[in-house]
C-alpha positions in Angstrom: -22.3 5.5 -1.4 -23.9 8.7 -0.1 -22.7 11.8 1.6 -20.4 14.6 0.5 -18.8 13.1 -2.6 -16.9 16.3 -3.3 -14.7 15.4 -0.2 -12.6 13.1 -2.4 -11.9 16.0 -4.8 -11.2 18.2 -1.9 -8.5 15.8 -0.8 -7.1 16.0 -4.3 -7.0 19.8 -4.1 -5.0 19.4 -0.8 -2.5 17.3 -2.6 -3.6 13.8 -1.5 -4.7 11.0 -3.7 -7.4 8.5 -2.7 -6.7 4.9 -3.8 -9.1 2.0 -3.3 -7.8 -0.9 -1.2 -9.8 -3.6 -2.9 -10.2 -5.5 -6.2 -12.5 -8.2 -7.5 -13.8 -9.3 -10.9 -17.3 -8.1 -9.9 -16.1 -4.7 -8.9 -14.7 -4.2 -12.4 -17.4 -6.0 -14.4 -20.3 -4.2 -12.7 -18.9 -0.7 -13.4 -18.5 0.0 -9.7 -14.8 0.7 -10.0 -15.5 3.1 -12.9 -18.0 4.9 -10.7 -15.5 5.2 -7.9 -13.0 6.7 -10.3 -15.6 9.2 -11.4 -16.1 10.1 -7.8 -12.4 10.9 -7.3 -10.6 7.6 -6.6 -7.3 7.8 -8.6 -5.6 4.4 -7.9 -6.0 0.9 -6.6 -4.1 -1.4 -4.3 -4.3 -5.2 -3.9 -2.7 -7.8 -1.7 -2.9 -11.6 -1.3 -5.7 -11.2 1.4 -7.8 -9.2 -1.0 -7.4 -11.6 -3.8 -8.1 -14.6 -1.5 -11.5 -13.1 -0.6 -12.3 -12.2 -4.3 -11.3 -15.5 -5.9 -12.4 -17.9 -3.2 -15.6 -16.1 -2.3 -17.3 -16.1 -5.7 -17.8 -18.0 -9.0 -16.8 -14.9 -11.0 -13.4 -16.3 -11.9 -14.5 -19.8 -12.9 -14.7 -19.2 -16.6 -11.2 -17.7 -16.8 -9.9 -20.4 -14.4 -11.2 -23.2 -16.7 -9.6 -21.6 -19.7 -6.2 -21.3 -17.9 -6.5 -24.9 -16.6 -7.2 -26.1 -20.2 -4.1 -24.2 -21.2 -2.1 -26.5 -18.9 -1.4 -24.0 -16.2 -0.6 -25.2 -12.6 -2.4 -23.7 -9.6 0.0 -20.8 -8.9 0.1 -19.9 -12.6 -3.7 -19.9 -12.6 -3.8 -17.4 -9.7 -1.2 -15.1 -11.4 -3.1 -15.1 -14.7 -6.4 -14.2 -12.9 -4.7 -11.4 -10.9 -3.0 -10.1 -14.0 -6.4 -9.9 -15.8 -7.9 -7.9 -12.9 -5.0 -5.6 -12.5 -4.8 -4.9 -16.2 -8.5 -4.1 -16.3 -8.1 -1.7 -13.4 -5.1 -0.1 -14.9 -7.0 0.5 -18.2 -9.8 2.2 -16.2 -7.2 4.4 -14.5 -5.2 5.2 -17.6 -6.9 8.6 -18.2 -5.7 9.7 -14.8 -2.2 8.5 -15.5 -2.2 10.4 -18.8 -3.7 13.5 -17.3 -1.2 13.6 -14.5 1.7 12.7 -16.8 2.4 9.5 -14.8 2.1 11.0 -11.3 -1.1 9.1 -10.4 -3.5 6.5 -11.7 -1.8 3.3 -10.7 -2.9 -0.3 -9.8 -0.6 -2.4 -7.6 0.1 -6.2 -7.7 2.3 -7.9 -5.1 5.1 -10.3 -5.8 4.7 -13.8 -4.2 5.0 -13.0 -0.4 7.1 -16.1 0.1 9.9 -14.1 -1.6 10.0 -11.5 1.1 13.5 -12.7 2.3 14.8 -13.4 -1.3 16.3 -10.3 -3.0 17.1 -12.0 -6.3 13.9 -13.9 -6.4 11.9 -10.6 -5.8 13.8 -8.8 -8.6 13.3 -11.6 -11.0 9.6 -11.9 -10.2 9.0 -8.2 -10.2 10.6 -7.8 -13.7 8.6 -10.7 -15.0 5.2 -9.6 -13.6 5.7 -6.0 -14.7 6.4 -7.2 -18.2 3.5 -9.6 -18.2 1.1 -6.8 -17.0 2.1 -4.7 -20.0 0.8 -1.4 -18.7 2.8 1.7 -17.7 0.5 2.5 -14.8 1.0 -0.6 -12.7 3.2 -0.9 -9.6 4.9 -4.0 -8.3 4.4 -4.4 -4.5 7.6 -5.4 -2.7 7.6 -5.9 1.1 10.0 -3.5 3.0 12.0 -6.3 4.5 15.9 -6.1 4.8 16.1 -8.2 1.7 13.4 -6.2 0.0 15.4 -2.9 0.1 18.0 -3.8 -2.5 15.2 -5.4 -4.6 13.3 -2.1 -4.6 16.4 -0.2 -5.8 17.1 -2.7 -8.5 13.6 -2.8 -9.9 13.4 1.0 -10.0 16.8 1.1 -11.7 15.2 -1.2 -14.4 12.3 1.2 -14.8 9.7 -0.9 -12.8 7.3 1.2 -10.7 7.4 0.0 -7.1 4.9 0.1 -4.2 7.1 -0.6 -1.2 4.7 -2.2 1.3 4.5 -3.3 4.9 6.4 -0.3 6.2 5.9 0.1 10.0 9.0 1.8 11.3 10.7 5.2 10.6 13.9 3.4 10.0 12.4 1.1 7.4 10.6 4.1 5.8 14.0 6.0 5.5 15.6 2.9 4.0 12.8 2.7 1.4 13.3 6.4 0.6 17.1 5.7 0.2 16.4 2.7 -2.0 14.2 4.8 -4.3 16.8 7.5 -4.7 19.6 4.9 -5.2 17.6 3.2 -7.8 16.9 6.4 -9.7 20.5 7.5 -9.4 21.7 4.3 -10.9 19.1 4.5 -13.7 20.2 8.0 -14.5 23.9 7.1 -14.5 23.1 4.3 -17.1 21.4 6.9 -19.3 17.8 5.9 -18.4 14.8 8.2 -18.1 13.8 8.9 -14.5 10.8 11.0 -15.2 8.3 8.2 -15.6 9.4 5.8 -12.9 7.0 6.1 -10.0 6.9 4.7 -6.5 5.0 4.9 -3.3 6.1 4.0 0.2 3.2 2.2 1.9 3.3 3.0 5.6 0.9 0.9 7.7 -1.0 2.8 10.3 -3.8 1.2 12.4 -1.9 -2.0 13.2 0.6 0.2 15.2 -2.1 1.4 17.5 -3.5 -2.1 17.9 -0.1 -3.3 19.1 0.8 -0.3 21.3 -2.7 -0.1 22.8 -2.3 -3.7 23.8 1.0 -3.1 25.5 -0.5 -0.1 27.4 -3.5 -2.2 28.5 -1.1 -4.9 29.8 0.4 -2.4 32.2 -0.8 -2.2 35.8 -2.0 0.6 38.1 -0.6 4.1 37.9 1.7 3.2 35.0 -1.3 2.2 32.9 -3.3 5.3 33.8 -0.5 7.6 32.9 0.0 5.9 29.5 -3.7 5.6 28.7 -3.8 9.1 27.3 -1.5 7.8 24.5 -3.9 5.1 23.4 -4.8 5.7 19.7 -2.0 8.2 19.3 1.1 6.1 18.4 0.1 5.3 14.8 -0.7 8.8 13.8 2.4 10.1 15.6 4.5 7.5 13.8 3.1 8.5 10.4 3.5 12.3 11.1 7.2 11.8 11.9 7.6 9.8 8.6 6.0 12.7 6.7 8.6 15.0 8.3 11.3 12.7 7.1 9.7 12.6 3.6 9.8 16.4 3.4 13.4 16.5 4.6 14.6 13.8 2.2 12.8 14.9 -0.9 13.3 18.6 -0.3 17.0 18.1 0.3 20.1 18.4 -1.8 20.6 14.8 -2.8 17.2 14.5 -4.5 17.5 18.0 -6.1 19.6 16.6 -9.0 17.1 13.9 -9.7 14.2 16.4 -9.5 15.9 18.6 -12.0 16.1 15.5 -14.3 12.3 15.2 -14.0 12.1 12.6 -11.2 8.9 12.5 -9.1 9.0 12.2 -5.3 8.2 8.9 -3.8 4.9 9.6 -2.1 4.1 8.2 1.3 1.0 6.0 1.1 -1.0 5.5 4.3 -2.2 1.9 4.4 -4.1 -0.1 7.0 -6.4 2.9 7.5 -9.5 1.1 8.7 -10.0 1.7 12.5 -9.6 -1.6 14.4 -10.9 -0.2 17.8 -14.6 0.5 17.6 -14.2 3.2 20.3 -12.2 5.3 17.9 -13.6 7.4 15.0 -13.9 5.3 11.9 -12.3 8.1 9.9 -9.4 9.0 12.3 -6.7 7.6 10.0 -8.0 9.6 7.1 -8.7 12.9 8.7 -5.5 13.0 10.7 -3.1 12.2 7.7 -4.1 14.7 5.0 -1.1 16.3 3.3 0.5 17.2 0.0 2.3 14.5 -2.0 0.6 11.6 -0.2 -1.8 8.8 -0.9 -4.4 7.2 1.4 -5.6 3.8 0.3 -9.0 3.1 1.7 -11.0 -0.1 2.0 -14.7 0.0 1.2 -16.1 0.7 4.7 -13.6 3.4 5.4 -14.2 5.1 2.1 -17.9 5.0 2.7 -17.5 6.4 6.2 -15.3 9.3 5.1 -17.6 10.3 2.3 -20.6 10.1 4.7 -19.2 12.1 7.7 -15.5 12.9 7.2 -13.9 16.3 6.8 -10.9 17.5 4.8 -8.2 19.9 5.9 -4.4 19.7 5.8 -3.5 17.9 9.0 -0.2 16.1 8.4 1.9 19.0 9.3 0.1 19.8 12.5 1.5 18.9 15.9 4.8 17.3 14.8 6.4 18.2 18.1 3.5 16.5 20.0 4.1 13.4 17.8 7.7 13.3 18.8 6.7 13.8 22.5 4.2 10.9 22.2 6.8 8.5 20.8 9.4 9.7 23.3 7.0 9.1 26.2 6.2 5.5 25.0 9.9 4.8 24.6 10.7 6.2 28.1 8.0 3.9 29.5 9.7 0.9 28.0 7.4 0.5 25.0 9.9 0.2 22.1 8.6 1.3 18.7 11.4 -0.7 17.1 10.2 -3.9 18.9 6.6 -3.2 18.0 7.3 -2.5 14.4 9.7 -5.4 13.9 7.0 -7.8 15.1 4.4 -6.1 13.0 6.6 -6.6 9.9 7.1 -10.3 10.6 3.4 -10.7 11.3 2.5 -8.8 8.1 4.7 -10.9 5.9 3.3 -14.1 7.5 -0.3 -13.0 7.1 0.2 -12.3 3.4 2.0 -15.6 2.9 -0.8 -17.4 4.8 -3.4 -15.7 2.7 -1.5 -16.6 -0.5 -1.3 -20.2 0.6 -5.0 -20.3 1.4 -5.8 -18.7 -2.0 -3.7 -21.2 -3.9 -5.3 -24.1 -1.9 -8.8 -22.9 -2.7 -7.9 -22.4 -6.4 -6.5 -25.9 -6.5 -9.8 -27.3 -5.1 -11.8 -25.3 -7.7 -9.3 -26.3 -10.4 -9.8 -30.0 -9.7 -13.6 -29.5 -9.6 -13.6 -27.7 -13.0 -11.4 -30.4 -14.5 -13.8 -33.1 -13.3 -16.9 -31.2 -14.5 -15.3 -30.5 -17.8 
């Protein structure tokens, strides 16, 4: 990584944390994650797709895998044990940040089984179990922001589990997640629990919105397409900026004030899916356009490298909120429904993570059988 490394620290001064959207055994063992933390990365996110690439694409996990197989674990238990080892190691590296910020930052996230996305009770049970198994205060359990996920998010927070609410695409889902956070902390406080060290982020997905909306614009014909073409590459950032306005309203309002006085932290918006999918767009547009206080941007390797190499840092999230509203209103008036777009993206996202999980488990099973035979 080369370029202006102080940019990451500049984002920190502007109130935004940079988390790394990747994990692998090699990243930890080589010291590379430690180096990223030294450069200003303050957290880490994972998902089934990331683990699928890490575990299936190397032999780095074979030694641990054999040990777990010999302990009698089945395939899914082997994956969970491998993931827990990695997330614990990442959390340990991030612990000085967690301590320094008094629990405001320095988290590593692990997702519940994506097949539980429509199972509230199953998600709560798994979230509690995995959080306990991880045994670190600076881990977050990722829960998809499905209708069934909302009450699970509130229940886990009430129980003192840190939650990363993921796969948020719509403003409505974002506001439901904010409400679930507040409800969870209110219930915890009523029960006499401490709300000052329960943390949460709301992972709002960005680039996939542009991919979907741009495709709908390109499908139009003639003058209609020409008129809407100026909004290509604008919907995702507009959507995120409106979510940030809702964040400020919710967490600056009366309802949250009582929790804040009890020491509760705000639930920070986290910008996810920040790699640019369209090569004609700037490869740092979803970083530079979404910089604001009390937020997180989680960056994959290439986007982090690009931002450090040629990005710039200034507070941009609060700019042009009216233009963001106008952009969304224009799309809606043209018959491009953001609700329809984001509903499909949520369904597709849940399926993609479930498919990645299934592929990962299948690959581990093949390796498991091979290790048993070799042993």
